N, C-alpha and C positions, 0 to 999 in steps of 0.2 A: 503494499500501500502506500510504496513511495512516494509514485508519483501524485497520490490525494494529499499526501502531507504538504508536497512541494506547489501542488496548486491552492490550496489552504494559506503555506507563506505569503506568495505569489498577490493574492485574495489579499492577507490582511496587511499587508506592506502598501498595495497598489491603495485601499481604501483609507488608508491612513494618510497618504499623499496629498489625496483626491478630498479631503475634506479639511484637510489644514492648509492648501491651497488657495490664497484670496481667490486668484484669477479664476480657477479653476470653479469656484464655489459660486461666483458672479452667473457663469454659464449654465454651470448644472444643477443652480437652486434658486439666485434671487429672479433671473431673466423667464426662467419658466412660470415662477410663482407669480413675479409681477404686470408681465405682458398679458395674458391671458385679460388680466382685473383691467389694466388700459384699454384694450382693445375692446370688449365687451362694454365697459363702463361708456366708452364714446359712443359706440352706432345701439345701447340697448333701445332708446328709440325706435331703434327699426325700421321708421320712413320718416319723410318730412313732410308737417303740417303744415295750413296756415300759410303756402309762402306768399311773402310781398307782391304784390303785382300792380301796376300801374296801366290804366288804357287808356287810350287817343279814338274815342266816338265821331266820328266823323258823319254818322248818319244821323244822329242825334233825333230816334226813332224809338217808337213806345216798343218794338220787336231787340232793336236794341240793346234797348235799356234794360227789357227783360231776358237777355241772354246773358247779359253783367254779373244782375240780380241772381242768377240761378248759378253761375261761378263761384260768385261773393258765397253762396248759400253752401257750397262743396267744402268737406274739412279739409280738401288739401291748399287750398287759396283764398289771399286775403287782398281784397283791392284796397289800396292803400289810397291813390289818388287816381283824379280825373285830368288827363294832361292837356294843352289846348294843341299840343303839336307833337309829332316823332324826335325832335330837338330836347324838348323840356323831358320826356321820355327816359330817353338817350339818357341823358344828365345825370338822373335820378339815381337809373341802375348804372351808372359807371361812380354814383356818390355812396352806392351799397345801399338805398334807402327803399330796392325794390328788388328784383330776380328775376318779374319777366314782365313782359310788354304784351298786351291785346290791343290789334290796330282795327278798328271794324271802320269800311271802307265806306262813303260817305255813298254809295246806290245797294248799299245793301239793304234797308227795307227795300227799294224801288225793285232789285231782283225779284224778291222771293212774290212779290208783290203780282209782278207779270208774270212769274212762274220759270225765269230764268234762275239756273243755277247760282249761288251768289257765294263772298268766302268768307273769312278772319283768317288774319294773320294772325301768328304768334312767333313772339321773339324771347328768347331766356338767356341768363347768365350761364353759362358753360362749365365755367370753374365748378360747378356742384350738378354733376350729372343728375341729380334727383329733383333737382329746380323745374331741371325741364320736365323731366316724368309729371312730377307733380300739374304745373302749368297744364303739358300737354292732355293727359290722362281727363283733368276737371274737365276740360273743355271741348274734346272730344265727349265725353259724358256725354254734356248738355247740347252739344251740336246733335248726336243722335236723337235725343228724347223730344227736339224742336221738330226736329225730322218730321217723324211720328202723328207729331200733332198738327204741321202745317198739311200732311200728307191728308189727315183725316177730314181738313175743309175744303178737301178739293170734290170729297164724295158726299154730297148734302144729302139729306134726306135720308141718309142710311141706318141702316140699328146698329144701337152699341154692340150688339154681336157682329157684323157686318165690319163696322171700324176696329175690334179689337182683332179681326182677324186680316185687316187692311194694316195696321200697324206690328202686328206681330206675326205675319205669315209661318216664321218658323220661329215657336220658343224657345229660350235656353236659358240657362241658368250655369251663369259665372261662380266655381266651385274649385278655386286654387286647391289641390292638394300639398300637402306636406309644409309648405312655407305657407300658412293660412294669410299670413299679413303682408306676402312678399318683402317680409323686410329684407333691409341689408345686412342684417345682424345676422339672422337668422339663415342666412346665406353664407357666407362668410367665415365665422367665426371659427366652427366644425373643420372647416379646410386649414385657417390660420395656427389652430393649434395642434394639429397634426407635423402642420410644419414648424412650430416650437419644438418639439420632440425630437426632431431630426436636425434642424439649424444648431440649436445648442451643444444638442451631443456631438454634433463632427467639431465645434470650436473647441469644446473643452477637450476631448481629445486630442484633436490638433494642437491645444498649446501643454496638453501635458507629452505629446509624444515630440513637441518643438524642446522642451528641457532636456529632453533624454536623450537627443541626439545631440546637443549642444555635450552631455558630459558626453556621450560616445569621441566625440571628434576631440574632448580634452583630455581622452584617455581611463576616463572616470569609471570604474564599474562600480556596479550599482549589486550590493551585497545578494541580492532576493533572487538574483538570475542566476547567479553562479553556479553551475554546478546542473543546471535544471535543461528542458530541450526545449527549444521554438511553443510547440505544442502546450507544453501545462504553463507556459509562460503567458500564451493567447488564452487559454481557459481561465486564466486565473484575473490577468487585466479585465479581458470580457464580460465577467461574473460580475464585475466591481461595477460597470457601466451600465451593464442588464438590471444589478440590482438598484442601482439609483434611481433607473427612469422605472421599473414599475411601480416605485412609490410615482414618478413624477408624473407618470400617465395615468395612473388612479387620479392626482389631485384637478388632470387636464382634461380627462374626456369622460368621467363622470362627474364631479366635484363644479367644475366652473360650468358645464349646461343648466345644472340644478339652480345653480347662485344665480342667471340671471334669467330661469326661465325657458332656454334654448330648449326647442323639439329634442327629445330623449326618447324614441322609443324600444331600445334597446332590449333584447335578451342579455344579460346577463353571461351566459354561455358562449354564446353566440364573438360578442364582443371579446372576451378572455381570449377564445379560440383564435380571433383573429388579430388582434395587440402583439398575442405572442408572437407569428412570427413577422411581424410591420418593427420590433423592439428591437429584437434579434438581427435584423436584417440589417437597420441602422445601424444596429452595434458594430458589426463588420465594415458595413461600410466606411463606417467613421474610421476606425480601425484603416483599412485597406488607404483611403486617400488622404489620411496622415501622411503618408509615405512622401510626400512633396512638400513637409513641414520641417524646418533646417532651423527654426525658432520658434519664443513663443507669439511675437508676435506677426511675425510675416503671414501665418493662414488665415489671423484675421480677415486684413485685409481682403485676401484673393478668395475667399470665399463667402462672404458675407453678402456682397450684393446680389449674391444668387438667388434671395430671398424670393424677391417679386416677379423674376423668369421662371422657375419652376414653381409659384403659386399659377402662372398664366397656362406654361407649358404642360400642366396635371390635367387640365381640359375641367375645371369644375367654373371659371368666367371666363372662359372663349370655347365653345363646341369643339369639341378634340375630332371631329371628321372634316373641320376644318384648318388645322393645323398641320403646313408643309410635312412631309412624310420624315424629313431630315430633324427636325425641333422634335417631333413625336419618337423618333428610336434616341434621341438623345437623354428624353424624358423618363424612358422606361432605366436607362441606369442607375436611378435614384429612386427608392423607396418611397419617398414622398407622394409619387405619382401612382403606384396602387393606395398606400395608405391612405391618401386622401380620398379616393372615390371610395373603396369600402367602406370608410368609417360615416363618410356622409350617409350611403345609401344603406350603413347598418343602422344608422341614429335616428336618421330623417324620416327613410323609410320603411323599415321595419326589418330590412332584409335579413334572409338565411343565410347562414354560411355558404349553404348550395345555390346562393344567389351572387355570392361573390366569392364564387371557386376560381375565376379567370384571378382576381388579384390575391385572392389566398396563396392559389400555386406559383404564383409568380414573386411572389414576397419569400416563399421557402428555395427556390432556384436563385434568387439572391443571397440568399444565407449561405447558402453551397460552395457558392463562384466569389461572393468576397471572405467566406471563411479560409479559402482553399487562401484566395491574393492574401487575406491578414497574415496567414501562417507566411508566406513568403516574404511578405515585410518583415517580420519581426527574425525569420531566419537572416535576412541579410543587415538587418538592422544594427542586431548584438554581436554578431561574427563569431571572433571567437574570445569574447569574452564569456563565452555559455559554459564553456567545458576547460576554466581558468582555474 
């Protein structure tokens, strides 16, 4: 059982190093604890309400006033001012006194009265895409409702049943599934949680690896690795990271969604079975990629900027079918791609393990591939120190 004692010895030494290294603690504990709270708190309102908007009404008709009144009555838009012309309205938007502009042309009511199609022009401050969404959706809903009423007026003498059939030839009911509020927090936070697991682990492991390589270059032999083979060192070190991130993962994927009332309809057996290969794949991926870390700081600069591209490449915020094949293949190198998609489907859609079998299998493949690479990394890193 010497191999087991060797693994435990490596585990104990590396755990002590991880817990007493201030830089590593930042990535392994502080960032995973604080970042989800910050993100979830910022986006917890889910969607933008009462977006300030201004109106330029050149029609000055009863119909245009009715349109504006209905838009103002929606929960997404708040009409804060009527402007004399477009220049005044644009100035208010430039001063951030409003974020949307509704322009009603002079012939608005006349065109409707003469049975011609009319238009309403919308402008939005695109510094926030949710402003545009709020103004557009409110105006669209009002225009559709008024269209039905105007069409009903074109069939005088019709019964209420005929008018109803004319207004709603095909009746539909909009029921958003899973993300019932169409909220940004519910949409993005689950993906961010999985990205935090991978990114903080990579940065923490890279920092530890950079320090180890600095010692190797200085021919400083680590006492806990002397007389041990690469597999024992790998198992000891990887078990430390796995142990820490089991606790981190429980907090991120279970506690944070409950704290902020995010959708969490997962079955614990399914989530547990999925998170094991995800964390394991992240562990070996972190060790593999840490081979390019030559000191404690350089790895942070090299890798931290990838967080946003990897989030997009995962297909969670942009349709995977529209991602070029090169970047899609590039995204398959990272456990986060499969982890994000699998976790979102499990926690928000109630998917079973069979439903995420593709992601589940991909994570196990990554575990074995990156495990083999990790072994080669440690064998090359320590070299002659192993049997000194």
